[in-house]
LUMMI-351760 format. One record per residue (C-alpha): x, y, z; residue number from 1; residue in three letters. Coordinates in steps of 0.05 Angstrom, whole numbers, plus 32768, in hexadecimal, padded with zeros to 4 digits. Layout:
N
x, y, z, num, residuo
X, Y, Z, NUM, ala $
...
***
This chain:
149
x, y, z, num, residuo
7C0E, 88B6, 7873, 1, unk $
7C04, 88B8, 78BD, 2, unk $
7BCF, 8883, 78B8, 3, unk $
7BFC, 8855, 7891, 4, unk $
7C32, 885F, 78C4, 5, unk $
7C03, 8850, 78FD, 6, unk $
7BE9, 8814, 78D8, 7, unk $
7C2F, 87F9, 78CE, 8, unk $
7C40, 8806, 7918, 9, unk $
7BFF, 87E3, 792D, 10, unk $
7C0F, 87A9, 7900, 11, unk $
7C56, 87A5, 791B, 12, unk $
7C3B, 87A7, 7962, 13, unk $
7C0C, 876E, 7951, 14, unk $
7C46, 8746, 7935, 15, unk $
7C6F, 8754, 7974, 16, unk $
7C34, 873D, 799F, 17, unk $
7C31, 86FB, 7977, 18, unk $
7C7C, 86F2, 797F, 19, unk $
7C77, 86FF, 79CA, 20, unk $
7C40, 86CB, 79D0, 21, unk $
7C6C, 8699, 79AB, 22, unk $
7CA8, 86A9, 79D8, 23, unk $
7C7C, 869F, 7A17, 24, unk $
7C67, 865A, 79FC, 25, unk $
7CB1, 8646, 79EF, 26, unk $
7CC7, 8650, 7A38, 27, unk $
7C9E, 8615, 7A55, 28, unk $
7CB2, 85E9, 7A1A, 29, unk $
7CFB, 85FA, 7A27, 30, unk $
7CF3, 85EA, 7A71, 31, unk $
7CD3, 85A6, 7A63, 32, unk $
7D09, 8597, 7A2E, 33, unk $
7D3F, 85AA, 7A5F, 34, unk $
7D22, 857B, 7A93, 35, unk $
7D1E, 8542, 7A60, 36, unk $
7D67, 854E, 7A4B, 37, unk $
7D7E, 854D, 7A94, 38, unk $
7D56, 850D, 7AA1, 39, unk $
7D75, 84EC, 7A64, 40, unk $
7DBA, 8502, 7A7B, 41, unk $
7DAF, 84E3, 7AC0, 42, unk $
7D95, 84A3, 7AA0, 43, unk $
7DD2, 849F, 7A71, 44, unk $
7E01, 84AB, 7AAC, 45, unk $
7DE1, 8471, 7AD2, 46, unk $
7DE3, 8444, 7A96, 47, unk $
7E2B, 8455, 7A86, 48, unk $
7E40, 8443, 7ACD, 49, unk $
7E1C, 8400, 7AC6, 50, unk $
7E3B, 83F4, 7A82, 51, unk $
7E80, 8405, 7A9D, 52, unk $
7E79, 83D3, 7AD5, 53, unk $
7E61, 839D, 7AA5, 54, unk $
7E9B, 83AD, 7A76, 55, unk $
7ECD, 83A8, 7AAF, 56, unk $
7EB1, 8365, 7AC4, 57, unk $
7EB4, 834B, 7A7C, 58, unk $
7EFC, 8364, 7A75, 59, unk $
7F10, 8342, 7AB6, 60, unk $
7EEF, 8301, 7AA0, 61, unk $
7F12, 8304, 7A5C, 62, unk $
7F56, 8311, 7A7D, 63, unk $
7F4C, 82D6, 7AAD, 64, unk $
7F36, 82A8, 7A75, 65, unk $
7F6F, 82BD, 7A47, 66, unk $
7FA4, 82B5, 7A7E, 67, unk $
7F8A, 826F, 7A8D, 68, unk $
7F8B, 825D, 7A44, 69, unk $
7FD2, 8278, 7A3A, 70, unk $
7FEB, 8253, 7A77, 71, unk $
7FCC, 8212, 7A5F, 72, unk $
7FE9, 821B, 7A19, 73, unk $
802E, 822C, 7A34, 74, unk $
802C, 81ED, 7A5F, 75, unk $
801A, 81C3, 7A22, 76, unk $
8053, 81E1, 79FA, 77, unk $
8086, 81D6, 7A32, 78, unk $
806E, 818E, 7A39, 79, unk $
8076, 8182, 79EF, 80, unk $
80BB, 81A2, 79ED, 81, unk $
80D2, 8176, 7A27, 82, unk $
80B9, 8137, 7A04, 83, unk $
80DC, 814B, 79C3, 84, unk $
811C, 815A, 79E8, 85, unk $
811A, 8118, 7A0D, 86, unk $
8110, 80F2, 79CC, 87, unk $
814A, 8117, 79AC, 88, unk $
8177, 8107, 79E7, 89, unk $
8163, 80BE, 79E5, 90, unk $
8172, 80BA, 799B, 91, unk $
81B6, 80DC, 79A6, 92, unk $
81C5, 80AB, 79DE, 93, unk $
81B4, 8070, 79B2, 94, unk $
81DE, 808B, 797A, 95, unk $
8218, 8097, 79A9, 96, unk $
8213, 8050, 79C4, 97, unk $
8212, 8033, 797E, 98, unk $
824B, 805D, 7963, 99, unk $
8279, 8060, 79A0, 100, unk $
826C, 8020, 79C5, 101, unk $
8257, 7FF4, 798A, 102, unk $
829C, 7FEC, 796A, 103, unk $
82C1, 7FD9, 79AA, 104, unk $
828C, 7FA7, 79BB, 105, unk $
828F, 7F8A, 7975, 106, unk $
82DB, 7F84, 797A, 107, unk $
82D3, 7F61, 79BC, 108, unk $
82A0, 7F31, 799F, 109, unk $
82CF, 7F23, 7965, 110, unk $
8308, 7F17, 7994, 111, unk $
82DE, 7EE8, 79BE, 112, unk $
82C7, 7EC3, 7980, 113, unk $
830F, 7EBB, 796A, 114, unk $
8325, 7EA2, 79AD, 115, unk $
82EC, 7E6F, 79AF, 116, unk $
8302, 7E54, 796C, 117, unk $
8347, 7E4A, 7987, 118, unk $
8355, 7E17, 79BA, 119, unk $
8334, 7E26, 79FA, 120, unk $
8366, 7E3A, 7A2D, 121, unk $
8348, 7E49, 7A70, 122, unk $
8372, 7E87, 7A7C, 123, unk $
835D, 7EA4, 7A39, 124, unk $
8314, 7E91, 7A47, 125, unk $
8318, 7EB4, 7A8A, 126, unk $
8337, 7EF2, 7A6A, 127, unk $
8300, 7EF2, 7A35, 128, unk $
82C9, 7EEA, 7A6A, 129, unk $
82E6, 7F23, 7A93, 130, unk $
82EB, 7F4D, 7A55, 131, unk $
82A3, 7F3E, 7A42, 132, unk $
828A, 7F4F, 7A88, 133, unk $
82B1, 7F90, 7A88, 134, unk $
8299, 7FA3, 7A42, 135, unk $
8252, 7F92, 7A54, 136, unk $
8257, 7FBA, 7A94, 137, unk $
8272, 7FF6, 7A6F, 138, unk $
823B, 7FF1, 7A3A, 139, unk $
8204, 7FEC, 7A6E, 140, unk $
8222, 8025, 7A97, 141, unk $
8225, 8050, 7A59, 142, unk $
81DE, 803D, 7A46, 143, unk $
81C2, 804B, 7A8B, 144, unk $
81E8, 808D, 7A8E, 145, unk $
81D2, 80A7, 7A4A, 146, unk $
818C, 808C, 7A3E, 147, unk $
8165, 80A9, 7A79, 148, unk $
817B, 80EF, 7A67, 149, unk $
***
């Protein structure tokens, strides 16, 4: 039994020697792997700094381009709104002239027509002419006041 035990111990010692040889071979491999990992980390750090600067430049360019585009579009919208508002004001002015000043002018025209059909009396002609001039002045003043707005 002693021989079996010694044989087992000798075999175990041989296995331990093989394991020690393998462990000694792992240390240089671990060192070279560690160096490779550190080199890769340094490379990634440098690349990430470069990528960050490029990303910041791209972001700044996008912000500048977008702000220019928004300013241009806002200017177009304001210009369109002003044109629409001017057209609406002009239409309202025309309607006001037609509804408010139209009937008095028509009455004046009728009155003038009636007076011309009657005998011409110079005082009535002078009154009609003055009335026409006043009505025309009022109509033009109203038109010049309302239309440009």
